[in-house]
Backbone as a chain_set.jsonl record, in Angstrom:
{"seq": "XXXXXXXXXXXXXXXXXXXXXXXXXXXXXXXXXXXXXXXXXXXXXXXXXXXXXXXXXXXXXXXXXXXXXXXXXXXXXXXXXXXXXXXXXXXXXXXXXXXXXXXXXXXXXXXXXXXXXXXXXXXXXXXXXXXXXXXXXXXXXXXXXXXXXXXXXXXXXXXXXXXXXXXXXXXXXXXXXXXXXXXXXXXX", "coords": {"N": [[26.774, -16.59, 56.831], [26.882, -13.371, 57.459], [27.085, -10.657, 55.696], [28.798, -7.587, 56.477], [28.611, -4.139, 55.465], [30.389, -1.255, 55.949], [29.105, 1.47, 57.448], [29.86, 4.424, 56.526], [30.624, 3.617, 54.083], [28.373, 2.742, 52.897], [26.886, 5.351, 53.114], [28.73, 6.743, 51.471], [28.16, 5.45, 48.746], [25.314, 5.891, 48.364], [25.625, 8.786, 48.074], [26.875, 9.156, 45.911], [25.268, 7.92, 44.188], [23.018, 9.907, 44.445], [24.195, 11.951, 43.249], [24.892, 11.268, 40.82], [22.288, 11.038, 39.784], [21.252, 13.818, 39.773], [23.088, 14.764, 37.721], [22.257, 13.453, 35.664], [20.0, 14.424, 35.582], [20.32, 17.096, 34.921], [21.636, 16.938, 32.617], [19.599, 15.831, 30.967], [17.993, 18.034, 30.931], [15.103, 19.566, 29.773], [13.858, 17.714, 28.232], [11.859, 14.612, 28.125], [11.867, 11.376, 29.581], [11.067, 8.115, 29.927], [10.818, 6.107, 33.052], [12.603, 3.889, 32.65], [14.121, 4.371, 30.603], [15.413, 6.603, 31.498], [16.932, 5.082, 33.658], [18.566, 3.483, 31.934], [20.303, 5.721, 30.319], [22.676, 6.532, 31.395], [24.681, 4.076, 31.029], [24.282, 3.395, 28.212], [24.969, 6.098, 27.129], [27.856, 5.875, 27.432], [28.696, 3.753, 25.611], [27.566, 5.138, 23.122], [29.312, 7.361, 23.264], [31.655, 6.353, 22.666], [31.083, 4.707, 20.082], [29.92, 6.554, 18.312], [30.947, 9.123, 18.579], [33.426, 9.005, 17.173], [32.677, 9.671, 14.762], [32.35, 12.993, 13.23], [29.88, 15.264, 13.999], [29.315, 17.729, 13.904], [26.869, 20.224, 12.843], [25.515, 18.484, 11.199], [22.855, 16.542, 9.933], [21.009, 13.954, 11.267], [19.929, 10.814, 10.822], [18.138, 8.995, 12.545], [17.079, 5.877, 13.044], [15.141, 3.761, 14.923], [15.0, 5.45, 17.287], [14.085, 5.2, 19.901], [12.83, 6.972, 22.631], [13.95, 9.296, 21.849], [16.348, 9.846, 23.197], [18.659, 9.208, 21.831], [18.881, 11.236, 19.913], [18.953, 13.541, 21.52], [21.493, 13.135, 22.371], [22.976, 13.302, 19.788], [22.253, 15.967, 19.229], [23.346, 17.533, 21.202], [26.206, 16.938, 20.736], [26.748, 18.41, 18.561], [25.224, 17.995, 16.164], [23.133, 19.271, 13.749], [20.244, 18.738, 13.393], [17.995, 16.247, 13.829], [16.132, 13.444, 12.605], [13.965, 11.38, 13.593], [13.205, 8.082, 13.724], [10.675, 5.974, 14.998], [8.581, 3.287, 15.492], [7.44, 2.037, 17.91], [4.719, 2.616, 20.34], [4.505, 3.527, 22.676], [7.064, 4.301, 23.345], [7.199, 6.293, 21.131], [5.511, 8.43, 21.817], [6.794, 9.644, 24.016], [8.716, 10.603, 22.164], [7.489, 12.395, 20.829], [6.535, 14.147, 22.316], [9.195, 15.37, 22.932], [10.071, 16.369, 20.459], [8.422, 18.555, 20.369], [9.175, 20.085, 22.344], [11.379, 20.783, 21.062], [11.378, 21.73, 18.804], [11.85, 21.983, 15.382], [14.275, 21.246, 15.654], [14.154, 18.345, 16.103], [12.59, 16.102, 14.335], [9.956, 13.481, 14.566], [8.764, 10.531, 13.319], [6.399, 8.508, 13.284], [6.51, 5.224, 12.535], [7.223, 2.174, 11.143], [10.588, 1.297, 10.212], [11.674, 1.645, 6.702], [12.802, 1.139, 3.439], [12.684, 3.309, 2.014], [12.502, 5.718, 3.719], [15.172, 6.323, 3.561], [15.738, 8.217, 1.733], [14.807, 10.603, 2.917], [16.483, 13.866, 3.492], [19.589, 13.529, 4.931], [22.939, 13.747, 6.756], [23.962, 11.579, 8.166], [23.618, 8.473, 9.282], [21.972, 6.416, 11.777], [21.354, 3.728, 13.185], [19.259, 1.214, 15.21], [17.788, -1.173, 15.372], [17.078, -3.653, 16.207], [17.765, -6.333, 15.3], [16.459, -6.112, 12.818], [17.956, -4.893, 11.113], [19.005, -6.194, 9.041], [17.855, -5.239, 6.43], [19.48, -3.584, 5.39], [21.554, -4.838, 4.085], [22.927, -5.236, 0.995], [22.223, -2.595, -0.047], [22.969, 0.382, -1.499], [24.819, 2.686, 0.224], [24.745, 6.475, 0.494], [25.405, 8.126, 2.322], [27.592, 8.132, 5.131], [27.171, 5.553, 8.115], [26.25, 4.27, 11.101], [25.611, 1.425, 12.688], [24.054, -0.586, 15.142], [24.459, -4.015, 14.937], [22.99, -6.926, 15.79], [23.898, -10.073, 16.68], [25.877, -12.968, 15.647], [26.1, -14.1, 13.098], [24.384, -12.43, 11.375], [26.365, -10.036, 11.803], [28.537, -11.415, 10.359], [27.369, -11.317, 7.698], [26.824, -8.43, 7.473], [30.071, -7.644, 7.218], [30.892, -9.546, 5.091], [29.444, -7.685, 3.349], [31.193, -5.201, 3.184], [31.013, -3.689, 4.926], [32.27, -2.271, 7.885], [33.567, -3.419, 10.886], [32.781, -3.535, 14.267], [33.494, -4.682, 17.457], [32.18, -4.766, 20.471], [32.775, -5.63, 23.12], [34.981, -8.124, 25.059], [33.316, -10.345, 25.316], [31.562, -10.715, 23.39], [33.152, -11.206, 21.382], [33.511, -13.985, 21.576], [30.684, -14.613, 21.154], [28.899, -14.321, 23.209], [26.564, -12.103, 24.524], [25.979, -10.356, 22.431], [26.513, -7.339, 20.515], [27.538, -5.7, 17.946], [28.799, -2.916, 16.058], [28.398, -1.733, 13.166], [29.843, 0.105, 10.592], [29.666, 2.183, 7.494], [31.144, 4.013, 5.157], [32.949, 5.197, 7.334]], "CA": [[27.721, -15.508, 57.073], [26.312, -12.171, 57.028], [28.188, -9.464, 54.962], [28.402, -6.152, 56.806], [29.001, -3.309, 54.862], [30.223, -0.191, 56.889], [28.413, 2.737, 57.347], [30.561, 5.308, 55.771], [30.663, 3.004, 52.708], [27.041, 3.222, 52.31], [26.629, 6.836, 52.705], [29.318, 7.349, 50.221], [27.392, 5.05, 47.455], [24.201, 6.619, 48.458], [25.681, 10.158, 48.038], [27.339, 9.009, 44.458], [24.085, 7.919, 43.343], [22.081, 10.9, 44.332], [24.914, 13.211, 42.311], [24.698, 10.725, 39.469], [20.899, 11.438, 39.553], [21.571, 15.085, 39.828], [23.725, 15.006, 36.638], [21.681, 13.192, 34.756], [18.736, 15.259, 35.315], [20.926, 18.488, 34.637], [21.766, 16.493, 31.392], [18.385, 15.667, 30.066], [17.062, 19.408, 30.975], [14.348, 19.885, 28.483], [13.699, 16.323, 27.684], [11.206, 13.863, 28.921], [12.076, 10.264, 29.365], [10.61, 7.148, 30.978], [11.661, 5.714, 33.998], [13.316, 2.941, 32.022], [14.929, 5.015, 29.57], [16.314, 7.276, 32.628], [17.829, 4.512, 33.892], [19.727, 3.331, 31.251], [21.169, 6.64, 30.02], [24.139, 6.603, 31.72], [25.232, 3.07, 30.173], [24.305, 3.666, 26.997], [25.747, 6.938, 26.806], [29.201, 5.35, 27.029], [28.328, 3.123, 24.485], [27.396, 6.266, 22.212], [30.344, 8.04, 23.108], [32.775, 5.169, 21.964], [30.932, 4.16, 19.096], [29.047, 7.387, 17.453], [31.669, 10.137, 18.667], [34.627, 9.378, 16.251], [32.06, 10.766, 13.301], [31.922, 14.259, 13.28], [28.327, 15.346, 13.773], [29.047, 18.782, 13.922], [26.445, 20.766, 11.569], [24.939, 17.161, 10.31], [21.534, 15.996, 10.005], [21.219, 12.58, 11.606], [18.611, 10.014, 10.362], [17.845, 8.143, 13.905], [16.012, 4.845, 12.786], [15.081, 3.344, 16.288], [14.866, 6.496, 17.91], [13.158, 5.171, 21.001], [12.096, 8.182, 23.183], [14.694, 10.267, 21.743], [17.608, 9.478, 23.967], [19.756, 9.636, 21.238], [18.438, 12.864, 19.469], [19.275, 14.329, 22.481], [22.95, 13.025, 22.224], [23.475, 13.836, 18.784], [22.319, 17.443, 19.333], [24.343, 17.945, 22.712], [27.511, 16.949, 20.292], [26.418, 19.282, 17.522], [24.2, 17.697, 15.032], [22.089, 20.563, 13.655], [19.199, 18.225, 13.394], [17.804, 14.779, 14.003], [14.907, 13.149, 12.167], [13.92, 10.064, 14.228], [11.89, 7.045, 13.079], [10.232, 5.051, 15.842], [7.27, 2.747, 15.296], [6.802, 1.677, 19.167], [3.858, 3.735, 20.663], [4.79, 4.255, 24.069], [8.306, 5.043, 23.191], [6.734, 7.873, 20.126], [4.802, 9.249, 22.885], [7.868, 10.501, 24.579], [9.593, 11.085, 21.157], [6.501, 13.125, 20.138], [6.554, 15.549, 23.396], [10.54, 15.844, 22.765], [9.853, 17.089, 19.106], [7.411, 19.49, 20.584], [9.918, 20.916, 23.133], [12.811, 21.149, 20.37], [10.758, 22.318, 17.652], [12.968, 22.441, 14.173], [15.738, 20.269, 15.786], [13.636, 16.961, 16.194], [11.41, 15.631, 13.598], [9.302, 12.775, 14.679], [8.198, 9.997, 12.495], [5.908, 7.0, 14.048], [6.436, 4.447, 11.508], [8.133, 1.236, 11.088], [11.48, 1.546, 8.95], [11.138, 1.216, 5.212], [13.986, 1.699, 2.672], [12.06, 4.518, 1.673], [13.31, 6.478, 4.55], [16.859, 6.454, 3.252], [15.766, 9.381, 1.024], [14.936, 11.504, 3.811], [17.382, 14.351, 3.468], [20.519, 13.114, 6.27], [24.042, 13.368, 6.352], [24.665, 10.483, 8.915], [22.618, 7.528, 9.386], [22.012, 5.841, 13.155], [20.286, 2.41, 13.263], [19.377, 0.391, 16.107], [16.155, -1.563, 15.276], [17.193, -4.924, 17.164], [17.916, -7.226, 14.226], [15.956, -5.975, 11.458], [18.929, -4.279, 10.148], [19.096, -6.861, 7.745], [17.155, -4.844, 5.493], [20.371, -2.664, 4.733], [22.285, -5.665, 2.857], [22.61, -5.138, -0.521], [21.501, -1.185, -0.186], [24.338, 1.105, -1.532], [24.191, 4.234, 1.177], [25.078, 7.385, 0.026], [25.991, 8.78, 3.51], [27.88, 7.414, 6.327], [26.31, 5.028, 8.943], [26.602, 3.531, 12.163], [24.785, 0.697, 13.112], [23.638, -1.828, 15.94], [24.121, -5.035, 14.372], [22.547, -7.954, 16.741], [24.23, -11.485, 16.219], [27.262, -13.011, 15.009], [25.76, -14.467, 11.76], [24.26, -11.024, 10.773], [27.613, -9.466, 11.61], [29.121, -11.685, 9.284], [26.871, -10.626, 6.461], [27.409, -7.278, 7.053], [30.929, -7.545, 7.055], [30.885, -9.676, 3.639], [29.02, -6.72, 2.38], [31.815, -4.329, 2.973], [30.975, -2.922, 6.388], [33.599, -2.333, 8.973], [32.764, -4.006, 12.215], [33.665, -2.824, 15.662], [33.177, -5.457, 18.685], [31.575, -3.709, 21.903], [33.086, -6.152, 24.28], [35.399, -9.494, 24.506], [32.673, -11.35, 25.408], [30.856, -10.671, 21.977], [33.975, -12.103, 20.32], [33.353, -15.552, 21.834], [29.514, -15.128, 21.029], [27.948, -14.096, 24.194], [25.927, -10.679, 24.618], [26.696, -9.84, 21.266], [26.099, -6.29, 19.898], [28.429, -4.861, 17.379], [28.71, -1.792, 15.547], [29.214, -1.842, 11.606], [30.185, 1.396, 9.894], [29.65, 2.629, 6.186], [32.026, 5.059, 4.73], [33.182, 6.304, 8.348]], "C": [[26.808, -14.187, 56.695], [27.323, -11.163, 56.784], [27.805, -8.283, 55.921], [29.574, -5.172, 56.125], [29.384, -1.99, 55.611], [29.826, 0.973, 56.343], [28.605, 3.608, 56.199], [30.597, 4.724, 54.359], [29.192, 3.465, 52.054], [26.614, 4.45, 51.968], [27.038, 7.137, 51.396], [28.805, 7.119, 48.673], [26.156, 5.719, 47.34], [24.45, 8.132, 47.852], [26.214, 10.123, 46.519], [25.968, 8.736, 43.792], [22.978, 8.898, 43.249], [22.979, 12.153, 43.183], [24.847, 12.631, 40.93], [23.152, 11.046, 38.829], [20.92, 12.731, 38.97], [22.268, 15.392, 38.281], [23.098, 14.42, 35.603], [20.432, 13.675, 34.37], [19.094, 16.733, 34.639], [21.163, 18.105, 32.897], [20.598, 16.535, 30.158], [17.342, 17.013, 30.034], [16.316, 19.563, 29.709], [13.757, 18.89, 27.741], [13.004, 15.747, 28.332], [11.587, 12.349, 28.382], [11.247, 9.168, 30.314], [11.192, 6.692, 31.958], [12.794, 4.459, 33.693], [14.3, 3.333, 31.386], [16.098, 5.789, 30.251], [17.322, 6.266, 33.298], [18.912, 3.576, 33.277], [20.808, 4.306, 30.466], [22.712, 6.617, 30.28], [25.091, 5.337, 30.967], [25.475, 3.487, 28.945], [24.947, 5.084, 26.334], [27.444, 6.88, 26.464], [29.339, 4.845, 26.228], [28.3, 4.166, 23.185], [28.465, 6.997, 22.03], [31.718, 7.45, 22.331], [32.414, 4.703, 20.609], [30.377, 5.404, 18.03], [30.116, 8.524, 17.441], [32.932, 10.281, 17.678], [33.985, 9.845, 14.796], [31.88, 12.03, 14.043], [30.398, 14.767, 13.009], [28.096, 16.723, 13.682], [28.072, 19.555, 12.595], [25.55, 19.665, 10.831], [23.204, 17.088, 11.004], [21.513, 14.678, 10.136], [19.67, 11.797, 11.426], [18.628, 9.02, 11.375], [17.059, 7.213, 13.71], [16.266, 4.014, 14.141], [15.534, 4.427, 17.322], [14.639, 6.285, 19.398], [12.457, 6.546, 21.713], [12.61, 9.538, 22.482], [15.938, 10.781, 22.609], [18.838, 9.923, 23.271], [20.116, 10.699, 20.165], [19.077, 13.512, 20.405], [20.617, 14.346, 22.637], [23.458, 13.627, 21.282], [23.32, 15.556, 18.769], [23.353, 17.908, 20.333], [25.858, 17.781, 21.776], [27.349, 17.247, 18.781], [25.844, 19.048, 16.199], [23.077, 19.037, 15.155], [20.58, 20.09, 13.881], [18.807, 16.77, 13.549], [16.712, 14.204, 13.713], [14.999, 11.561, 12.567], [12.744, 9.462, 13.555], [11.677, 6.211, 14.426], [8.893, 4.341, 15.871], [6.608, 2.403, 16.899], [5.914, 2.597, 19.727], [4.059, 4.162, 22.045], [5.891, 5.117, 23.999], [7.776, 6.483, 22.218], [5.923, 8.552, 21.144], [5.722, 10.225, 23.265], [8.548, 11.009, 23.354], [8.477, 12.342, 20.879], [6.708, 14.498, 20.922], [8.229, 16.08, 23.291], [10.41, 16.596, 21.514], [9.171, 18.291, 19.582], [8.371, 20.556, 21.295], [11.173, 21.38, 22.146], [12.323, 20.972, 18.896], [11.78, 22.627, 16.318], [14.256, 21.727, 14.477], [15.502, 19.058, 15.714], [12.588, 16.601, 14.979], [10.936, 14.039, 14.054], [8.484, 11.867, 13.695], [7.698, 8.493, 13.285], [5.469, 6.108, 12.906], [7.391, 3.387, 11.53], [9.232, 1.558, 9.701], [11.176, 1.126, 7.575], [12.314, 1.852, 4.49], [13.803, 3.093, 2.087], [12.56, 6.02, 2.507], [14.707, 7.227, 4.213], [16.727, 8.068, 2.21], [15.33, 10.811, 1.683], [16.201, 12.505, 3.619], [18.518, 13.928, 4.945], [21.786, 13.108, 5.688], [24.937, 12.307, 7.079], [23.237, 9.538, 9.052], [23.071, 6.625, 10.676], [21.164, 4.91, 12.874], [20.45, 1.521, 14.119], [17.767, -0.303, 16.311], [16.357, -3.047, 15.643], [16.79, -6.109, 15.992], [17.444, -7.233, 12.752], [16.806, -5.073, 10.718], [19.298, -4.811, 9.134], [18.823, -6.347, 6.593], [18.053, -3.762, 4.647], [21.421, -3.331, 3.642], [21.822, -5.424, 1.647], [22.326, -3.43, -1.182], [22.956, -0.457, -0.285], [23.927, 2.472, -0.961], [25.043, 5.2, 0.433], [25.619, 8.22, 1.24], [26.572, 7.98, 4.367], [26.953, 6.825, 7.083], [27.099, 4.414, 9.917], [25.467, 2.844, 12.565], [24.85, -0.315, 13.874], [23.567, -3.013, 15.095], [23.989, -6.473, 15.446], [22.886, -9.393, 16.131], [25.351, -11.502, 15.539], [26.784, -13.317, 13.461], [25.463, -13.037, 10.942], [25.468, -10.363, 10.838], [28.309, -9.959, 10.443], [28.776, -11.25, 7.916], [27.058, -9.547, 6.136], [29.093, -7.0, 6.565], [31.63, -7.986, 5.754], [30.634, -8.82, 2.703], [29.86, -5.453, 2.098], [31.451, -3.465, 4.108], [32.442, -3.413, 7.404], [33.012, -2.369, 10.277], [33.724, -3.805, 13.388], [32.745, -3.766, 16.859], [32.995, -4.656, 19.57], [32.448, -4.516, 23.238], [33.891, -7.5, 23.923], [34.591, -10.76, 24.4], [31.795, -11.668, 24.121], [32.112, -11.49, 21.12], [33.991, -13.213, 20.41], [31.813, -15.805, 21.459], [28.401, -15.206, 21.905], [27.648, -12.662, 24.303], [26.391, -9.893, 23.633], [25.761, -8.747, 20.55], [27.294, -5.646, 19.427], [27.875, -3.54, 16.491], [29.336, -2.123, 14.526], [28.983, -0.166, 11.131], [30.208, 1.273, 8.483], [30.27, 3.673, 5.742], [32.355, 6.033, 6.21], [34.174, 5.286, 8.807]], "O": [[26.124, -14.129, 55.673], [28.247, -10.884, 57.549], [26.62, -8.026, 56.137], [30.802, -5.258, 56.15], [28.329, -1.498, 56.011], [30.038, 1.438, 55.223], [27.898, 3.66, 55.193], [30.595, 5.55, 53.447], [28.943, 4.218, 51.112], [26.095, 4.749, 50.892], [26.361, 7.564, 50.461], [28.861, 7.905, 47.727], [25.861, 6.159, 46.229], [23.549, 8.654, 47.194], [25.96, 11.135, 45.865], [25.648, 9.421, 42.821], [22.149, 8.899, 42.34], [22.413, 13.008, 42.503], [24.754, 13.372, 39.952], [22.921, 11.25, 37.637], [20.648, 12.862, 37.777], [21.837, 16.397, 37.715], [23.376, 14.877, 34.494], [19.853, 13.512, 33.296], [18.294, 17.38, 33.964], [20.88, 18.934, 32.032], [20.608, 16.992, 29.015], [16.287, 17.108, 29.406], [16.923, 19.683, 28.645], [13.179, 19.138, 26.684], [13.164, 16.073, 29.509], [11.639, 12.047, 27.19], [10.845, 9.523, 31.422], [12.41, 6.836, 31.851], [13.703, 4.19, 34.478], [15.385, 2.762, 31.498], [17.28, 5.777, 29.907], [18.486, 6.629, 33.471], [19.855, 3.048, 33.868], [21.896, 3.9, 30.056], [23.653, 6.676, 29.489], [26.134, 5.643, 30.389], [26.567, 3.882, 28.537], [25.357, 5.119, 25.174], [28.093, 7.516, 25.635], [30.314, 5.27, 25.609], [29.068, 3.921, 22.255], [28.764, 7.371, 20.896], [32.533, 8.038, 21.62], [33.337, 4.288, 19.908], [30.445, 5.107, 16.837], [30.304, 9.0, 16.321], [33.417, 11.375, 17.391], [34.665, 10.296, 13.874], [31.398, 12.153, 15.169], [29.848, 14.652, 11.914], [26.96, 17.128, 13.434], [28.507, 19.472, 11.446], [24.881, 20.031, 9.864], [22.663, 17.432, 12.055], [21.974, 14.042, 9.188], [18.579, 12.192, 11.839], [19.236, 8.007, 11.029], [15.969, 7.486, 14.213], [17.396, 3.636, 14.447], [16.426, 4.174, 18.132], [14.999, 7.19, 20.151], [11.492, 7.054, 21.141], [11.983, 10.597, 22.478], [16.365, 11.935, 22.639], [19.74, 10.645, 23.694], [21.218, 10.968, 19.687], [19.979, 14.217, 19.952], [21.126, 15.402, 23.013], [24.327, 14.468, 21.51], [24.211, 16.285, 18.334], [24.177, 18.759, 19.998], [26.729, 18.57, 22.142], [27.74, 16.477, 17.903], [25.981, 19.826, 15.255], [22.482, 19.558, 16.099], [19.764, 20.829, 14.432], [19.76, 16.055, 13.242], [15.931, 14.341, 14.654], [15.772, 10.726, 12.097], [11.743, 9.964, 13.043], [12.718, 5.768, 14.912], [8.003, 5.017, 16.389], [5.393, 2.503, 17.074], [6.398, 3.723, 19.61], [3.682, 5.279, 22.399], [5.913, 6.287, 24.382], [7.995, 7.615, 22.647], [5.881, 9.739, 20.819], [5.607, 11.418, 22.981], [9.071, 12.1, 23.583], [9.055, 13.415, 20.707], [6.957, 15.598, 20.429], [8.441, 17.252, 23.602], [10.763, 17.764, 21.681], [9.538, 19.261, 18.919], [8.384, 21.729, 20.921], [11.889, 22.316, 22.503], [12.802, 20.227, 18.04], [12.486, 23.632, 16.401], [15.174, 21.632, 13.663], [16.427, 18.364, 15.293], [11.555, 17.261, 15.095], [11.846, 13.255, 13.784], [7.488, 12.402, 13.207], [8.447, 7.626, 13.736], [4.353, 6.163, 12.388], [8.495, 3.698, 11.976], [8.898, 1.921, 8.573], [10.376, 0.207, 7.401], [12.774, 2.936, 4.85], [14.722, 3.842, 1.755], [12.882, 7.089, 1.987], [15.13, 8.34, 4.526], [17.672, 8.85, 2.098], [15.466, 11.9, 1.125], [17.222, 11.819, 3.575], [18.003, 14.118, 6.047], [22.012, 12.69, 4.553], [26.128, 12.086, 6.859], [22.077, 9.931, 8.929], [24.205, 6.153, 10.755], [20.138, 5.236, 12.276], [21.507, 0.89, 14.127], [16.891, -0.016, 17.128], [15.445, -3.714, 15.155], [15.682, -6.636, 15.888], [17.791, -7.957, 11.818], [16.365, -4.508, 9.717], [19.884, -4.178, 8.256], [19.402, -6.812, 5.611], [17.682, -3.193, 3.621], [21.965, -2.757, 2.699], [20.652, -5.392, 1.264], [22.247, -3.113, -2.369], [23.872, -0.598, 0.526], [23.05, 3.214, -1.401], [26.002, 4.786, -0.22], [26.399, 9.113, 0.91], [26.015, 6.884, 4.434], [25.821, 7.299, 6.982], [28.273, 4.07, 9.784], [24.415, 3.439, 12.795], [25.665, -1.168, 13.522], [22.529, -3.088, 14.438], [25.045, -6.982, 15.822], [22.225, -9.836, 15.191], [25.862, -10.55, 14.948], [27.269, -12.558, 12.622], [26.191, -12.623, 10.039], [25.794, -9.979, 9.715], [28.685, -9.178, 9.57], [29.612, -10.883, 7.09], [27.381, -9.231, 4.99], [29.333, -6.224, 5.639], [32.56, -7.363, 5.242], [31.142, -8.817, 1.582], [29.584, -4.695, 1.168], [31.77, -2.286, 3.954], [33.193, -4.38, 7.528], [32.172, -1.586, 10.721], [34.951, -3.875, 13.463], [31.551, -3.571, 17.087], [33.705, -3.652, 19.537], [32.691, -3.88, 24.264], [33.699, -8.049, 22.838], [34.844, -11.798, 23.789], [31.388, -12.808, 23.897], [31.842, -12.339, 20.271], [34.449, -13.825, 19.445], [31.46, -16.983, 21.399], [27.335, -15.793, 21.717], [28.629, -11.935, 24.148], [27.091, -8.898, 23.823], [24.639, -8.984, 20.104], [28.059, -5.087, 20.213], [26.684, -3.276, 16.325], [30.451, -2.646, 14.527], [28.001, 0.531, 11.39], [30.763, 0.254, 8.071], [29.617, 4.64, 6.132], [32.118, 7.239, 6.279], [34.888, 5.515, 9.784]]}, "num_chains": 1, "name": "protein.A"}
């Protein structure tokens, strides 16, 4: 059985997609990202609004660990941060991040390095971390500033909760152990 989609519906979806691309293009004006990052910006932005914006970023310096190409730096600056210090070890992502640093000189600092605890000594008011499971390095560290980190895996979430972090589940599937990324908050 062949499914028929009405022509008007197809055109409507196409127009919605074109408008979405225009909105994203306007939103990222002055920033450069790979096609991969551009395609994920819409869905990621919803997550960031939900999980980072309850924290007042106005005038704050953000330490962005796992900064990717600078997409969260852009997000933080657009929501009032005064500066974002970005740490990103992956060479291709860092290439885009370095470009974005040049375009936003003084507001973005790009560091091409794996995260080390010494980076916590960099001046900052808020820590954002998304390093795909390596966030465990923060367990046992008494942070001086508020932090929001993505925690990957249920066992690691349990460890952060036991260490006094507030845990926020991103979706109901995660509560059951599927597709699990949770956010952990320190002093926020």
